[in-house]
C-alpha positions, -999 to 999 in steps of 0.1 A, spaced: -663 397 -343 -650 417 -373 -628 404 -401 -607 435 -397 -577 424 -377 -547 440 -359 -522 453 -384 -548 460 -412 -551 494 -429 -586 507 -426 -607 538 -433 -640 551 -421 -668 540 -444 -676 577 -449 -639 584 -460 -610 600 -442 -574 591 -436 -559 557 -438 -555 542 -403 -536 512 -389 -555 489 -365 -533 485 -334 -558 466 -311 -591 449 -313 -609 447 -280 -641 453 -260 -636 491 -255 -673 498 -253 -681 472 -226 -705 451 -248 -688 418 -240 -676 415 -277 -644 424 -294 -663 449 -317 -642 480 -313 -608 487 -327 -581 512 -317 -566 529 -347 -537 552 -353 -530 576 -381 -511 608 -389 -529 641 -396 -519 667 -422 -493 681 -398 -478 647 -392 -492 646 -357 -499 610 -345 -536 606 -337 -554 577 -320 -590 568 -314 -613 538 -309 -640 530 -335 -669 506 -337 -662 480 -364 -695 489 -381 -680 523 -392 -647 508 -407 -638 492 -439 -605 477 -451 -586 503 -471 -584 496 -508 -560 519 -528 -575 535 -559 -572 514 -590 -541 522 -611 -558 510 -643 -555 535 -670 -586 550 -685 -589 552 -723 -611 577 -739 -622 574 -775 -643 595 -798 -669 581 -820 
């Protein structure tokens, strides 16, 4: 079972939009809760929904807001 739970914001490991996990279940018939139904909005604000294997998802982490300092030597 994945540590990604219902309500988490996730993203495909390869990138893409932020998605909300709305259900964790056995959508692929493996006998394990290893697939997650996610929802997101596309560029035209259309609601999208699909089921993903947990192996292709990661918890979304916003980019660091730390400022970068450049110096010349």
